[in-house]
C-alpha positions in Angstrom: 101.2 94.4 87.1 102.5 93.0 90.3 99.3 94.3 92.1 97.0 92.7 89.5 98.7 89.2 90.2 98.6 89.7 94.0 95.0 90.6 93.6 94.0 87.5 91.9 96.0 85.3 94.0 94.1 87.1 96.9 90.7 86.2 95.5 91.6 82.8 95.1 93.0 82.5 98.7 89.6 84.0 99.6 87.5 81.6 97.9 89.6 78.6 99.2 89.4 79.8 102.6 85.6 80.1 102.4 85.3 76.5 101.0 87.7 75.1 103.5 85.9 76.7 106.4 82.3 75.3 105.1 83.8 71.9 104.8 84.6 71.6 108.4 82.5 70.1 111.0 80.9 72.0 113.9 82.8 72.0 117.3 79.8 71.2 119.3 79.6 67.7 120.7 76.1 67.7 121.7 75.1 65.3 124.5 77.7 62.8 123.5 80.4 65.1 125.0 78.6 64.9 128.6 79.0 61.1 128.6 82.6 61.0 127.7 81.9 60.2 124.2 84.3 63.0 122.9 87.3 60.8 123.3 86.9 58.5 120.4 89.4 57.3 118.0 89.0 60.4 115.7 89.3 62.7 118.6 92.7 61.2 119.6 94.0 60.9 116.1 92.7 64.2 114.7 95.9 65.2 113.0 95.6 62.2 110.6 91.9 62.8 109.8 90.3 64.9 107.1 89.3 67.3 109.8 92.8 67.7 111.1 93.9 68.2 107.5 91.2 70.8 106.9 92.3 72.6 110.1 95.9 72.8 108.8 94.9 74.1 105.4 92.7 76.6 107.2 95.7 78.1 109.2 97.8 78.0 106.0 95.1 80.0 104.2 94.4 82.5 106.8 98.0 83.1 107.3 98.4 83.8 103.6 95.2 85.9 103.6 96.6 88.2 106.2 100.0 88.6 104.7 98.7 89.3 101.3 96.1 91.8 102.7 99.0 93.6 104.3 101.3 93.4 101.1 98.3 94.6 98.9 97.7 97.6 101.2 101.5 98.5 100.9 101.6 98.2 97.3 
C-alpha cells in the first residue's frame, strides 16, 4: 500500500517537473549579452520574478524526485 502511494506521488512529481522545466525560458541571451543588455531589471531581481519562482520550484521538485527515487528503490 505504501509503495503504491509513493509511486503515485512520484509520477505526479515527474509530471510537475517536466511542466516546470518546459515553462522556463532559455539561458541564452543572444546578441544582447554582448552589449551588456543582460543586466536588466529582471536580471537583477530574478528571485522576485516568475522565472526565479520557477527555478525554486524546479529545485524543490528535483530534490523530491531524487529522494522518492531512492526511497522507492529501497522499499
